[in-house]
Backbone as XML, in Angstrom:
<?xml version="1.0"?>
<chain id="A" units="angstrom">
  <residue number="1" name="MET">
    <atom name="N" x="129.697" y="50.658" z="83.866"/>
    <atom name="CA" x="128.869" y="51.434" z="82.781"/>
    <atom name="C" x="128.421" y="52.784" z="83.334"/>
  </residue>
  <residue number="2" name="GLN">
    <atom name="N" x="127.945" y="53.888" z="83.078"/>
    <atom name="CA" x="127.183" y="55.164" z="83.427"/>
    <atom name="C" x="125.877" y="55.019" z="82.904"/>
  </residue>
  <residue number="3" name="ASN">
    <atom name="N" x="124.886" y="54.907" z="83.726"/>
    <atom name="CA" x="123.556" y="55.230" z="83.310"/>
    <atom name="C" x="123.451" y="56.630" z="82.758"/>
  </residue>
  <residue number="4" name="ASN">
    <atom name="N" x="122.118" y="57.194" z="81.717"/>
    <atom name="CA" x="122.137" y="58.250" z="81.363"/>
    <atom name="C" x="121.358" y="59.174" z="82.391"/>
  </residue>
  <residue number="5" name="ASN">
    <atom name="N" x="120.690" y="58.268" z="83.503"/>
    <atom name="CA" x="120.300" y="59.213" z="85.076"/>
    <atom name="C" x="121.467" y="59.702" z="85.715"/>
  </residue>
  <residue number="6" name="ASP">
    <atom name="N" x="122.329" y="58.940" z="85.795"/>
    <atom name="CA" x="123.465" y="59.538" z="86.362"/>
    <atom name="C" x="123.854" y="60.700" z="85.869"/>
  </residue>
  <residue number="7" name="LYS">
    <atom name="N" x="124.051" y="60.840" z="84.283"/>
    <atom name="CA" x="124.690" y="61.659" z="83.754"/>
    <atom name="C" x="123.896" y="63.164" z="83.871"/>
  </residue>
  <residue number="8" name="ASN">
    <atom name="N" x="122.424" y="62.822" z="83.963"/>
    <atom name="CA" x="121.535" y="63.901" z="84.088"/>
    <atom name="C" x="121.814" y="64.636" z="85.484"/>
  </residue>
  <residue number="9" name="ILE">
    <atom name="N" x="121.685" y="63.753" z="86.312"/>
    <atom name="CA" x="121.938" y="64.550" z="87.688"/>
    <atom name="C" x="123.053" y="65.202" z="87.869"/>
  </residue>
  <residue number="10" name="ALA">
    <atom name="N" x="124.434" y="64.720" z="87.491"/>
    <atom name="CA" x="125.479" y="65.408" z="87.275"/>
    <atom name="C" x="125.516" y="66.568" z="86.968"/>
  </residue>
  <residue number="11" name="SER">
    <atom name="N" x="124.743" y="66.566" z="85.611"/>
    <atom name="CA" x="125.001" y="67.892" z="84.739"/>
    <atom name="C" x="123.905" y="69.217" z="85.082"/>
  </residue>
  <residue number="12" name="LYS">
    <atom name="N" x="123.287" y="68.703" z="86.257"/>
    <atom name="CA" x="122.058" y="69.758" z="86.845"/>
    <atom name="C" x="122.621" y="70.708" z="87.266"/>
  </residue>
  <residue number="13" name="PRO">
    <atom name="N" x="122.475" y="72.037" z="86.917"/>
    <atom name="CA" x="123.237" y="73.416" z="87.530"/>
    <atom name="C" x="122.870" y="73.055" z="89.061"/>
  </residue>
  <residue number="14" name="THR">
    <atom name="N" x="123.944" y="73.443" z="89.994"/>
    <atom name="CA" x="123.884" y="73.746" z="91.647"/>
    <atom name="C" x="122.949" y="75.349" z="91.790"/>
  </residue>
  <residue number="15" name="PRO">
    <atom name="N" x="121.806" y="75.376" z="92.561"/>
    <atom name="CA" x="121.489" y="76.235" z="93.090"/>
    <atom name="C" x="122.447" y="77.570" z="93.199"/>
  </residue>
  <residue number="16" name="TYR">
    <atom name="N" x="122.024" y="78.455" z="92.684"/>
    <atom name="CA" x="123.113" y="79.778" z="93.063"/>
    <atom name="C" x="123.013" y="79.942" z="94.226"/>
  </residue>
  <residue number="17" name="ARG">
    <atom name="N" x="122.043" y="80.333" z="95.076"/>
    <atom name="CA" x="121.985" y="81.031" z="96.494"/>
    <atom name="C" x="120.830" y="80.476" z="96.945"/>
  </residue>
  <residue number="18" name="LYS">
    <atom name="N" x="120.609" y="80.390" z="98.241"/>
    <atom name="CA" x="119.258" y="80.005" z="98.852"/>
    <atom name="C" x="118.326" y="81.306" z="99.086"/>
  </residue>
  <residue number="19" name="ILE">
    <atom name="N" x="116.995" y="81.518" z="99.062"/>
    <atom name="CA" x="116.409" y="82.805" z="99.145"/>
    <atom name="C" x="115.074" y="81.870" z="99.864"/>
  </residue>
  <residue number="20" name="LEU">
    <atom name="N" x="114.619" y="82.954" z="100.548"/>
    <atom name="CA" x="113.397" y="82.961" z="101.590"/>
    <atom name="C" x="112.545" y="83.897" z="100.957"/>
  </residue>
  <residue number="21" name="ILE">
    <atom name="N" x="111.299" y="83.531" z="100.302"/>
    <atom name="CA" x="110.125" y="84.784" z="99.895"/>
    <atom name="C" x="109.322" y="84.699" z="101.139"/>
  </residue>
  <residue number="22" name="VAL">
    <atom name="N" x="108.772" y="85.588" z="101.532"/>
    <atom name="CA" x="107.775" y="85.800" z="102.372"/>
    <atom name="C" x="106.985" y="86.911" z="101.555"/>
  </residue>
  <residue number="23" name="ASP">
    <atom name="N" x="105.509" y="86.275" z="101.445"/>
    <atom name="CA" x="104.512" y="87.416" z="100.886"/>
    <atom name="C" x="103.368" y="87.137" z="100.885"/>
  </residue>
  <residue number="24" name="ASP">
    <atom name="N" x="101.918" y="87.604" z="101.484"/>
    <atom name="CA" x="100.816" y="87.102" z="101.493"/>
    <atom name="C" x="99.868" y="86.524" z="100.671"/>
  </residue>
  <residue number="25" name="GLU">
    <atom name="N" x="100.472" y="87.057" z="99.196"/>
    <atom name="CA" x="99.685" y="86.591" z="98.001"/>
    <atom name="C" x="100.487" y="85.485" z="97.602"/>
  </residue>
  <residue number="26" name="PRO">
    <atom name="N" x="99.897" y="84.210" z="97.321"/>
    <atom name="CA" x="100.178" y="83.171" z="96.767"/>
    <atom name="C" x="100.700" y="82.911" z="95.588"/>
  </residue>
  <residue number="27" name="ASP">
    <atom name="N" x="99.685" y="83.712" z="94.653"/>
    <atom name="CA" x="100.119" y="83.934" z="93.282"/>
    <atom name="C" x="101.543" y="84.481" z="93.194"/>
  </residue>
  <residue number="28" name="ILE">
    <atom name="N" x="101.909" y="85.923" z="93.802"/>
    <atom name="CA" x="103.355" y="86.046" z="93.624"/>
    <atom name="C" x="104.295" y="85.294" z="93.994"/>
  </residue>
  <residue number="29" name="THR">
    <atom name="N" x="104.324" y="84.573" z="95.396"/>
    <atom name="CA" x="105.305" y="83.956" z="95.873"/>
    <atom name="C" x="105.440" y="82.469" z="94.843"/>
  </residue>
  <residue number="30" name="SER">
    <atom name="N" x="104.633" y="81.883" z="94.262"/>
    <atom name="CA" x="104.668" y="80.979" z="93.167"/>
    <atom name="C" x="105.156" y="81.309" z="91.973"/>
  </residue>
  <residue number="31" name="SER">
    <atom name="N" x="104.798" y="82.393" z="91.295"/>
    <atom name="CA" x="105.544" y="83.123" z="90.258"/>
    <atom name="C" x="106.968" y="83.354" z="90.630"/>
  </residue>
  <residue number="32" name="LEU">
    <atom name="N" x="107.089" y="83.904" z="91.995"/>
    <atom name="CA" x="108.821" y="84.136" z="92.108"/>
    <atom name="C" x="109.450" y="83.311" z="92.137"/>
  </residue>
  <residue number="33" name="LYS">
    <atom name="N" x="108.916" y="82.182" z="92.824"/>
    <atom name="CA" x="109.699" y="80.816" z="93.137"/>
    <atom name="C" x="109.983" y="80.238" z="91.868"/>
  </residue>
  <residue number="34" name="MET">
    <atom name="N" x="108.998" y="80.108" z="90.745"/>
    <atom name="CA" x="109.620" y="79.419" z="89.640"/>
    <atom name="C" x="110.337" y="80.130" z="88.957"/>
  </residue>
  <residue number="35" name="GLY">
    <atom name="N" x="110.362" y="81.583" z="88.944"/>
    <atom name="CA" x="111.075" y="82.243" z="87.825"/>
    <atom name="C" x="112.510" y="82.293" z="88.357"/>
  </residue>
  <residue number="36" name="LEU">
    <atom name="N" x="112.641" y="82.306" z="90.032"/>
    <atom name="CA" x="113.830" y="82.559" z="90.555"/>
    <atom name="C" x="114.605" y="81.134" z="90.428"/>
  </residue>
  <residue number="37" name="GLU">
    <atom name="N" x="113.968" y="79.862" z="90.564"/>
    <atom name="CA" x="114.391" y="78.791" z="90.237"/>
    <atom name="C" x="114.969" y="78.474" z="89.131"/>
  </residue>
  <residue number="38" name="TYR">
    <atom name="N" x="114.295" y="79.084" z="87.907"/>
    <atom name="CA" x="114.754" y="79.157" z="86.558"/>
    <atom name="C" x="116.062" y="79.683" z="86.616"/>
  </residue>
  <residue number="39" name="ASN">
    <atom name="N" x="116.072" y="80.897" z="87.423"/>
    <atom name="CA" x="117.351" y="81.753" z="87.528"/>
    <atom name="C" x="118.531" y="80.634" z="88.150"/>
  </residue>
  <residue number="40" name="GLY">
    <atom name="N" x="118.404" y="80.082" z="88.869"/>
    <atom name="CA" x="119.407" y="79.160" z="89.484"/>
    <atom name="C" x="119.471" y="79.287" z="90.898"/>
  </residue>
  <residue number="41" name="PHE">
    <atom name="N" x="118.480" y="79.960" z="91.362"/>
    <atom name="CA" x="118.266" y="80.008" z="92.959"/>
    <atom name="C" x="117.676" y="78.787" z="93.327"/>
  </residue>
  <residue number="42" name="GLU">
    <atom name="N" x="117.793" y="78.613" z="94.863"/>
    <atom name="CA" x="117.027" y="77.597" z="95.693"/>
    <atom name="C" x="115.833" y="78.408" z="96.659"/>
  </residue>
  <residue number="43" name="VAL">
    <atom name="N" x="114.674" y="77.999" z="96.332"/>
    <atom name="CA" x="113.732" y="79.090" z="96.870"/>
    <atom name="C" x="112.852" y="78.493" z="97.644"/>
  </residue>
  <residue number="44" name="GLN">
    <atom name="N" x="112.890" y="78.889" z="99.302"/>
    <atom name="CA" x="111.325" y="78.510" z="99.880"/>
    <atom name="C" x="110.763" y="79.662" z="99.739"/>
  </residue>
  <residue number="45" name="THR">
    <atom name="N" x="109.353" y="79.509" z="100.138"/>
    <atom name="CA" x="108.336" y="80.497" z="100.198"/>
    <atom name="C" x="107.329" y="80.209" z="101.356"/>
  </residue>
  <residue number="46" name="PHE">
    <atom name="N" x="106.623" y="81.283" z="102.096"/>
    <atom name="CA" x="105.697" y="81.503" z="102.835"/>
    <atom name="C" x="104.788" y="82.510" z="102.393"/>
  </residue>
  <residue number="47" name="ASN">
    <atom name="N" x="103.705" y="82.600" z="102.785"/>
    <atom name="CA" x="102.357" y="83.293" z="102.500"/>
    <atom name="C" x="102.275" y="83.776" z="103.999"/>
  </residue>
  <residue number="48" name="ASP">
    <atom name="N" x="102.348" y="83.507" z="104.969"/>
    <atom name="CA" x="102.370" y="83.966" z="106.372"/>
    <atom name="C" x="103.334" y="84.196" z="106.921"/>
  </residue>
  <residue number="49" name="PRO">
    <atom name="N" x="103.399" y="85.532" z="107.417"/>
    <atom name="CA" x="105.117" y="85.791" z="107.801"/>
    <atom name="C" x="105.244" y="85.229" z="109.353"/>
  </residue>
  <residue number="50" name="VAL">
    <atom name="N" x="104.069" y="84.750" z="110.110"/>
    <atom name="CA" x="104.273" y="84.308" z="111.408"/>
    <atom name="C" x="105.136" y="82.996" z="111.423"/>
  </residue>
  <residue number="51" name="GLU">
    <atom name="N" x="104.394" y="82.295" z="110.282"/>
    <atom name="CA" x="104.654" y="80.899" z="110.153"/>
    <atom name="C" x="106.378" y="80.908" z="109.062"/>
  </residue>
  <residue number="52" name="ALA">
    <atom name="N" x="106.525" y="81.687" z="108.408"/>
    <atom name="CA" x="107.684" y="82.102" z="108.236"/>
    <atom name="C" x="108.558" y="82.368" z="109.082"/>
  </residue>
  <residue number="53" name="LEU">
    <atom name="N" x="108.444" y="83.152" z="109.919"/>
    <atom name="CA" x="109.635" y="83.479" z="111.523"/>
    <atom name="C" x="109.605" y="82.234" z="112.027"/>
  </residue>
  <residue number="54" name="SER">
    <atom name="N" x="108.549" y="81.442" z="112.297"/>
    <atom name="CA" x="108.602" y="80.220" z="113.165"/>
    <atom name="C" x="109.488" y="78.992" z="112.584"/>
  </residue>
  <residue number="55" name="ASN">
    <atom name="N" x="109.387" y="79.265" z="111.154"/>
    <atom name="CA" x="110.276" y="78.081" z="110.592"/>
    <atom name="C" x="111.706" y="78.623" z="110.326"/>
  </residue>
  <residue number="56" name="PHE">
    <atom name="N" x="111.831" y="79.939" z="110.512"/>
    <atom name="CA" x="113.219" y="80.503" z="110.072"/>
    <atom name="C" x="114.452" y="79.953" z="110.907"/>
  </residue>
  <residue number="57" name="LYS">
    <atom name="N" x="115.815" y="79.767" z="110.401"/>
    <atom name="CA" x="116.451" y="78.750" z="110.987"/>
    <atom name="C" x="117.844" y="79.778" z="110.507"/>
  </residue>
  <residue number="58" name="ALA">
    <atom name="N" x="118.866" y="80.501" z="111.477"/>
    <atom name="CA" x="119.723" y="80.954" z="110.876"/>
    <atom name="C" x="120.827" y="80.156" z="110.034"/>
  </residue>
  <residue number="59" name="SER">
    <atom name="N" x="121.495" y="81.009" z="109.259"/>
    <atom name="CA" x="122.401" y="80.527" z="108.352"/>
    <atom name="C" x="122.015" y="79.655" z="107.104"/>
  </residue>
  <residue number="60" name="SER">
    <atom name="N" x="120.530" y="79.642" z="107.254"/>
    <atom name="CA" x="119.909" y="78.821" z="106.134"/>
    <atom name="C" x="119.806" y="79.561" z="104.624"/>
  </residue>
  <residue number="61" name="TYR">
    <atom name="N" x="119.711" y="80.713" z="104.576"/>
    <atom name="CA" x="119.072" y="81.757" z="103.285"/>
    <atom name="C" x="120.655" y="82.638" z="103.430"/>
  </residue>
  <residue number="62" name="ASP">
    <atom name="N" x="120.836" y="82.930" z="102.169"/>
    <atom name="CA" x="121.656" y="84.092" z="101.897"/>
    <atom name="C" x="121.109" y="85.171" z="101.522"/>
  </residue>
  <residue number="63" name="LEU">
    <atom name="N" x="119.353" y="85.313" z="101.235"/>
    <atom name="CA" x="118.826" y="86.418" z="101.353"/>
    <atom name="C" x="117.237" y="86.284" z="101.445"/>
  </residue>
  <residue number="64" name="VAL">
    <atom name="N" x="116.710" y="87.141" z="102.385"/>
    <atom name="CA" x="115.176" y="87.027" z="102.569"/>
    <atom name="C" x="114.520" y="88.064" z="101.703"/>
  </residue>
  <residue number="65" name="LEU">
    <atom name="N" x="113.536" y="87.572" z="100.595"/>
    <atom name="CA" x="112.831" y="88.885" z="100.294"/>
    <atom name="C" x="111.710" y="88.920" z="100.879"/>
  </residue>
  <residue number="66" name="LEU">
    <atom name="N" x="111.092" y="90.132" z="101.435"/>
    <atom name="CA" x="109.949" y="90.117" z="101.987"/>
    <atom name="C" x="109.100" y="91.050" z="101.521"/>
  </residue>
  <residue number="67" name="ASP">
    <atom name="N" x="107.796" y="90.804" z="101.564"/>
    <atom name="CA" x="106.676" y="92.271" z="101.311"/>
    <atom name="C" x="106.647" y="92.723" z="102.658"/>
  </residue>
  <residue number="68" name="ILE">
    <atom name="N" x="106.100" y="94.126" z="102.257"/>
    <atom name="CA" x="105.982" y="95.023" z="103.046"/>
    <atom name="C" x="104.493" y="95.101" z="104.101"/>
  </residue>
  <residue number="69" name="LYS">
    <atom name="N" x="103.921" y="95.082" z="103.123"/>
    <atom name="CA" x="102.484" y="95.126" z="103.677"/>
    <atom name="C" x="101.960" y="93.704" z="103.707"/>
  </residue>
  <residue number="70" name="MET">
    <atom name="N" x="101.650" y="93.334" z="105.154"/>
    <atom name="CA" x="100.954" y="91.607" z="105.469"/>
    <atom name="C" x="100.302" y="91.837" z="106.286"/>
  </residue>
  <residue number="71" name="PRO">
    <atom name="N" x="99.294" y="90.952" z="106.608"/>
    <atom name="CA" x="98.603" y="90.726" z="107.980"/>
    <atom name="C" x="99.390" y="89.771" z="108.884"/>
  </residue>
  <residue number="72" name="LYS">
    <atom name="N" x="99.134" y="90.420" z="110.268"/>
    <atom name="CA" x="99.719" y="89.805" z="111.257"/>
    <atom name="C" x="101.101" y="90.507" z="111.635"/>
  </residue>
  <residue number="73" name="MET">
    <atom name="N" x="101.821" y="90.724" z="110.824"/>
    <atom name="CA" x="103.177" y="91.158" z="110.902"/>
    <atom name="C" x="103.600" y="91.727" z="109.838"/>
  </residue>
  <residue number="74" name="ASN">
    <atom name="N" x="104.097" y="93.174" z="109.535"/>
    <atom name="CA" x="104.277" y="93.667" z="108.271"/>
    <atom name="C" x="106.112" y="93.428" z="108.231"/>
  </residue>
  <residue number="75" name="GLY">
    <atom name="N" x="106.289" y="93.614" z="106.907"/>
    <atom name="CA" x="107.418" y="93.271" z="106.553"/>
    <atom name="C" x="108.669" y="93.590" z="107.191"/>
  </residue>
  <residue number="76" name="PHE">
    <atom name="N" x="108.644" y="94.970" z="107.521"/>
    <atom name="CA" x="109.456" y="95.698" z="108.571"/>
    <atom name="C" x="109.827" y="94.816" z="109.970"/>
  </residue>
  <residue number="77" name="GLU">
    <atom name="N" x="108.467" y="94.714" z="110.683"/>
    <atom name="CA" x="108.526" y="93.713" z="111.802"/>
    <atom name="C" x="109.324" y="92.217" z="111.621"/>
  </residue>
  <residue number="78" name="LEU">
    <atom name="N" x="108.622" y="91.944" z="110.462"/>
    <atom name="CA" x="109.462" y="90.196" z="110.477"/>
    <atom name="C" x="111.087" y="90.523" z="109.816"/>
  </residue>
  <residue number="79" name="CYS">
    <atom name="N" x="111.266" y="91.471" z="109.544"/>
    <atom name="CA" x="112.915" y="91.877" z="109.331"/>
    <atom name="C" x="113.291" y="91.773" z="110.496"/>
  </residue>
  <residue number="80" name="GLN">
    <atom name="N" x="112.875" y="92.529" z="111.557"/>
    <atom name="CA" x="113.649" y="92.887" z="112.631"/>
    <atom name="C" x="113.813" y="91.574" z="113.686"/>
  </residue>
  <residue number="81" name="GLU">
    <atom name="N" x="112.782" y="90.865" z="113.335"/>
    <atom name="CA" x="112.841" y="89.156" z="113.944"/>
    <atom name="C" x="113.498" y="88.316" z="113.432"/>
  </residue>
  <residue number="82" name="ILE">
    <atom name="N" x="113.780" y="88.383" z="112.151"/>
    <atom name="CA" x="114.540" y="87.511" z="111.531"/>
    <atom name="C" x="116.031" y="87.976" z="111.683"/>
  </residue>
  <residue number="83" name="LYS">
    <atom name="N" x="116.553" y="88.888" z="111.609"/>
    <atom name="CA" x="117.969" y="89.594" z="112.307"/>
    <atom name="C" x="118.227" y="89.414" z="113.238"/>
  </residue>
  <residue number="84" name="LYS">
    <atom name="N" x="117.131" y="89.145" z="114.485"/>
    <atom name="CA" x="117.595" y="88.479" z="115.569"/>
    <atom name="C" x="118.030" y="87.161" z="116.070"/>
  </residue>
  <residue number="85" name="GLU">
    <atom name="N" x="117.491" y="86.450" z="114.340"/>
    <atom name="CA" x="117.831" y="84.943" z="114.644"/>
    <atom name="C" x="119.572" y="84.946" z="113.670"/>
  </residue>
  <residue number="86" name="ASP">
    <atom name="N" x="119.663" y="85.865" z="112.894"/>
    <atom name="CA" x="120.621" y="85.829" z="111.647"/>
    <atom name="C" x="120.753" y="87.389" z="111.346"/>
  </residue>
  <residue number="87" name="GLU">
    <atom name="N" x="121.772" y="87.743" z="112.013"/>
    <atom name="CA" x="122.084" y="89.392" z="111.658"/>
    <atom name="C" x="123.018" y="89.283" z="110.592"/>
  </residue>
  <residue number="88" name="LYS">
    <atom name="N" x="123.503" y="88.271" z="109.821"/>
    <atom name="CA" x="124.522" y="88.560" z="108.537"/>
    <atom name="C" x="123.447" y="87.833" z="107.155"/>
  </residue>
  <residue number="89" name="VAL">
    <atom name="N" x="122.252" y="87.649" z="107.652"/>
    <atom name="CA" x="121.389" y="87.360" z="106.448"/>
    <atom name="C" x="120.812" y="88.826" z="105.591"/>
  </residue>
  <residue number="90" name="LYS">
    <atom name="N" x="121.197" y="88.664" z="104.079"/>
    <atom name="CA" x="120.892" y="89.843" z="103.655"/>
    <atom name="C" x="119.128" y="89.939" z="103.233"/>
  </residue>
  <residue number="91" name="VAL">
    <atom name="N" x="118.532" y="91.383" z="103.485"/>
    <atom name="CA" x="117.231" y="91.503" z="103.300"/>
    <atom name="C" x="116.943" y="92.160" z="102.104"/>
  </residue>
  <residue number="92" name="CYS">
    <atom name="N" x="115.931" y="91.971" z="101.422"/>
    <atom name="CA" x="115.353" y="92.901" z="100.035"/>
    <atom name="C" x="114.192" y="92.655" z="100.414"/>
  </residue>
  <residue number="93" name="PHE">
    <atom name="N" x="113.052" y="93.851" z="100.375"/>
    <atom name="CA" x="112.079" y="94.217" z="100.306"/>
    <atom name="C" x="111.248" y="94.502" z="98.987"/>
  </residue>
  <residue number="94" name="LEU">
    <atom name="N" x="110.205" y="93.504" z="98.805"/>
    <atom name="CA" x="109.430" y="93.640" z="97.662"/>
    <atom name="C" x="108.046" y="94.184" z="97.707"/>
  </residue>
  <residue number="95" name="THR">
    <atom name="N" x="107.427" y="95.319" z="97.242"/>
    <atom name="CA" x="106.307" y="96.012" z="97.783"/>
    <atom name="C" x="105.675" y="96.796" z="96.435"/>
  </residue>
  <residue number="96" name="ALA">
    <atom name="N" x="104.724" y="96.918" z="96.587"/>
    <atom name="CA" x="103.501" y="97.212" z="95.440"/>
    <atom name="C" x="103.519" y="98.818" z="95.689"/>
  </residue>
  <residue number="97" name="PHE">
    <atom name="N" x="104.017" y="99.172" z="97.105"/>
    <atom name="CA" x="104.033" y="100.648" z="97.508"/>
    <atom name="C" x="105.227" y="101.417" z="97.337"/>
  </residue>
  <residue number="98" name="GLU">
    <atom name="N" x="105.409" y="102.450" z="97.057"/>
    <atom name="CA" x="106.349" y="103.499" z="96.711"/>
    <atom name="C" x="107.656" y="102.842" z="98.311"/>
  </residue>
  <residue number="99" name="PRO">
    <atom name="N" x="108.526" y="102.366" z="97.854"/>
    <atom name="CA" x="109.167" y="102.018" z="98.892"/>
    <atom name="C" x="109.806" y="103.398" z="99.786"/>
  </residue>
  <residue number="100" name="SER">
    <atom name="N" x="109.896" y="103.165" z="100.918"/>
    <atom name="CA" x="110.363" y="104.494" z="101.768"/>
    <atom name="C" x="111.759" y="103.983" z="102.825"/>
  </residue>
  <residue number="101" name="HIS">
    <atom name="N" x="112.849" y="104.300" z="102.012"/>
    <atom name="CA" x="113.798" y="104.089" z="102.686"/>
    <atom name="C" x="113.952" y="104.734" z="103.813"/>
  </residue>
  <residue number="102" name="GLU">
    <atom name="N" x="113.551" y="106.179" z="103.914"/>
    <atom name="CA" x="113.686" y="107.113" z="104.910"/>
    <atom name="C" x="113.040" y="106.433" z="106.436"/>
  </residue>
  <residue number="103" name="GLU">
    <atom name="N" x="111.787" y="106.350" z="106.012"/>
    <atom name="CA" x="110.920" y="105.624" z="107.075"/>
    <atom name="C" x="111.649" y="104.164" z="107.611"/>
  </residue>
  <residue number="104" name="PHE">
    <atom name="N" x="111.957" y="103.336" z="106.760"/>
    <atom name="CA" x="112.368" y="102.433" z="107.436"/>
    <atom name="C" x="113.913" y="102.779" z="108.282"/>
  </residue>
  <residue number="105" name="GLY">
    <atom name="N" x="114.736" y="103.697" z="107.613"/>
    <atom name="CA" x="115.916" y="104.277" z="108.475"/>
    <atom name="C" x="115.489" y="104.860" z="109.802"/>
  </residue>
  <residue number="106" name="ARG">
    <atom name="N" x="114.249" y="105.307" z="109.724"/>
    <atom name="CA" x="113.980" y="106.062" z="111.069"/>
    <atom name="C" x="113.422" y="104.980" z="111.737"/>
  </residue>
  <residue number="107" name="LEU">
    <atom name="N" x="112.781" y="103.782" z="111.543"/>
    <atom name="CA" x="111.897" y="103.071" z="112.054"/>
    <atom name="C" x="113.030" y="101.913" z="112.592"/>
  </residue>
  <residue number="108" name="PHE">
    <atom name="N" x="113.954" y="101.983" z="111.760"/>
    <atom name="CA" x="115.000" y="100.277" z="112.306"/>
    <atom name="C" x="116.295" y="100.968" z="111.951"/>
  </residue>
  <residue number="109" name="PRO">
    <atom name="N" x="116.837" y="101.809" z="112.468"/>
    <atom name="CA" x="118.220" y="102.243" z="112.208"/>
    <atom name="C" x="119.279" y="101.330" z="112.279"/>
  </residue>
  <residue number="110" name="LYS">
    <atom name="N" x="119.057" y="100.304" z="113.123"/>
    <atom name="CA" x="120.103" y="99.217" z="113.357"/>
    <atom name="C" x="120.056" y="98.257" z="112.570"/>
  </residue>
  <residue number="111" name="LEU">
    <atom name="N" x="119.272" y="98.149" z="111.571"/>
    <atom name="CA" x="118.952" y="96.939" z="110.645"/>
    <atom name="C" x="119.746" y="97.183" z="109.619"/>
  </residue>
  <residue number="112" name="ASN">
    <atom name="N" x="120.054" y="98.146" z="108.793"/>
    <atom name="CA" x="121.165" y="98.540" z="107.833"/>
    <atom name="C" x="120.659" y="97.683" z="106.405"/>
  </residue>
  <residue number="113" name="VAL">
    <atom name="N" x="119.084" y="97.812" z="106.072"/>
    <atom name="CA" x="118.739" y="97.289" z="105.004"/>
    <atom name="C" x="118.624" y="98.238" z="103.889"/>
  </residue>
  <residue number="114" name="LYS">
    <atom name="N" x="119.082" y="98.030" z="102.780"/>
    <atom name="CA" x="119.055" y="99.229" z="101.288"/>
    <atom name="C" x="118.496" y="98.565" z="100.376"/>
  </residue>
  <residue number="115" name="CYS">
    <atom name="N" x="117.686" y="97.509" z="100.611"/>
    <atom name="CA" x="117.545" y="96.779" z="98.859"/>
    <atom name="C" x="115.841" y="97.034" z="99.303"/>
  </residue>
  <residue number="116" name="PHE">
    <atom name="N" x="115.462" y="97.740" z="98.180"/>
    <atom name="CA" x="114.023" y="98.012" z="97.883"/>
    <atom name="C" x="113.670" y="97.607" z="96.698"/>
  </residue>
  <residue number="117" name="ALA">
    <atom name="N" x="112.743" y="96.752" z="96.359"/>
    <atom name="CA" x="112.350" y="96.539" z="95.011"/>
    <atom name="C" x="110.897" y="96.878" z="94.637"/>
  </residue>
  <residue number="118" name="SER">
    <atom name="N" x="110.089" y="97.419" z="93.604"/>
    <atom name="CA" x="109.006" y="97.945" z="93.543"/>
    <atom name="C" x="107.862" y="96.961" z="92.555"/>
  </residue>
  <residue number="119" name="LYS">
    <atom name="N" x="107.022" y="96.414" z="93.081"/>
    <atom name="CA" x="106.102" y="95.553" z="92.442"/>
    <atom name="C" x="105.496" y="96.440" z="91.066"/>
  </residue>
  <residue number="120" name="PRO">
    <atom name="N" x="105.177" y="95.915" z="90.229"/>
    <atom name="CA" x="105.826" y="94.471" z="89.338"/>
    <atom name="C" x="107.149" y="94.490" z="88.878"/>
  </residue>
  <residue number="121" name="ILE">
    <atom name="N" x="108.315" y="93.859" z="88.928"/>
    <atom name="CA" x="109.451" y="93.765" z="88.727"/>
    <atom name="C" x="109.728" y="92.407" z="87.968"/>
  </residue>
  <residue number="122" name="SER">
    <atom name="N" x="110.243" y="92.696" z="86.621"/>
    <atom name="CA" x="110.818" y="91.381" z="85.800"/>
    <atom name="C" x="111.591" y="90.632" z="86.794"/>
  </residue>
  <residue number="123" name="ILE">
    <atom name="N" x="111.254" y="88.990" z="86.507"/>
    <atom name="CA" x="112.039" y="88.123" z="87.063"/>
    <atom name="C" x="113.524" y="88.307" z="86.860"/>
  </residue>
  <residue number="124" name="SER">
    <atom name="N" x="114.212" y="88.593" z="85.528"/>
    <atom name="CA" x="115.409" y="88.744" z="85.291"/>
    <atom name="C" x="115.735" y="89.961" z="85.963"/>
  </residue>
  <residue number="125" name="ASP">
    <atom name="N" x="115.187" y="91.213" z="86.151"/>
    <atom name="CA" x="115.817" y="92.326" z="86.806"/>
    <atom name="C" x="115.835" y="91.816" z="88.480"/>
  </residue>
  <residue number="126" name="LEU">
    <atom name="N" x="114.688" y="90.967" z="88.955"/>
    <atom name="CA" x="114.862" y="90.745" z="90.461"/>
    <atom name="C" x="116.263" y="89.903" z="90.870"/>
  </residue>
  <residue number="127" name="ALA">
    <atom name="N" x="116.164" y="88.995" z="89.839"/>
    <atom name="CA" x="117.382" y="88.085" z="89.655"/>
    <atom name="C" x="118.882" y="88.602" z="89.851"/>
  </residue>
  <residue number="128" name="MET">
    <atom name="N" x="118.855" y="89.961" z="89.116"/>
    <atom name="CA" x="119.989" y="90.474" z="88.986"/>
    <atom name="C" x="120.601" y="91.414" z="90.416"/>
  </residue>
  <residue number="129" name="LYS">
    <atom name="N" x="119.103" y="91.984" z="90.650"/>
    <atom name="CA" x="119.123" y="92.803" z="91.916"/>
    <atom name="C" x="119.710" y="91.817" z="93.133"/>
  </residue>
  <residue number="130" name="ILE">
    <atom name="N" x="118.769" y="90.868" z="93.321"/>
    <atom name="CA" x="119.541" y="89.374" z="94.400"/>
    <atom name="C" x="120.878" y="89.185" z="94.126"/>
  </residue>
  <residue number="131" name="LYS">
    <atom name="N" x="121.323" y="89.022" z="92.977"/>
    <atom name="CA" x="122.687" y="88.373" z="93.131"/>
    <atom name="C" x="123.813" y="89.673" z="93.530"/>
  </residue>
  <residue number="132" name="GLU">
    <atom name="N" x="123.414" y="91.060" z="93.013"/>
    <atom name="CA" x="124.120" y="92.172" z="93.385"/>
    <atom name="C" x="124.194" y="92.198" z="94.820"/>
  </residue>
  <residue number="133" name="VAL">
    <atom name="N" x="122.808" y="92.111" z="95.684"/>
    <atom name="CA" x="123.102" y="92.071" z="96.964"/>
    <atom name="C" x="123.547" y="91.214" z="97.745"/>
  </residue>
  <residue number="134" name="ILE">
    <atom name="N" x="123.642" y="89.847" z="97.218"/>
    <atom name="CA" x="124.230" y="88.770" z="97.887"/>
    <atom name="C" x="125.707" y="89.059" z="97.683"/>
  </residue>
  <residue number="135" name="GLU">
    <atom name="N" x="126.189" y="89.435" z="96.883"/>
    <atom name="CA" x="127.515" y="89.458" z="96.413"/>
    <atom name="C" x="128.220" y="91.100" z="96.821"/>
  </residue>
  <residue number="136" name="SER">
    <atom name="N" x="127.585" y="91.644" z="97.282"/>
    <atom name="CA" x="127.870" y="93.132" z="98.018"/>
    <atom name="C" x="128.410" y="92.650" z="99.592"/>
  </residue>
</chain>
C-alpha cells in the first residue's frame, strides 16, 4: 500500500536547473530565490561575494547570476574568479545600472559573457532569460 506522503514526493517537480545568485542586498536575493524556485529552479544565494567565491564548487551550477556593484569584490571580478574554477558555467549579470557590454568586453575579453539584465526585472522575464542562456 502506498501512503499519500510518497505520492506527494514523487509528484513534486524536479528543479529545472541549479542557479547561484550573488547580490549584496538580502531583500533582492530573497525575492529572486523565492521567485526562481517557484519557476522550478534550484537556487543558492549569497550576499557576500567573497563568501560566495569561497563556497563555489566547479560543476555545481548551470548559471551564476551576479550583481555588478558590490562591496569587497564587484561582479566582474567575481565572474573572473568563478570562471577560473569552472570555465563552463554560464554567467548573467543583474544590475540597477545601465549594463555596459562594451566595458565588460574591454576589461575581460576572455570571459565571453553576453547576458545582462537590468533591475528591476519581473521574475517571469528573468526566468525566461535564464532558461535561454542555459539552453544556448
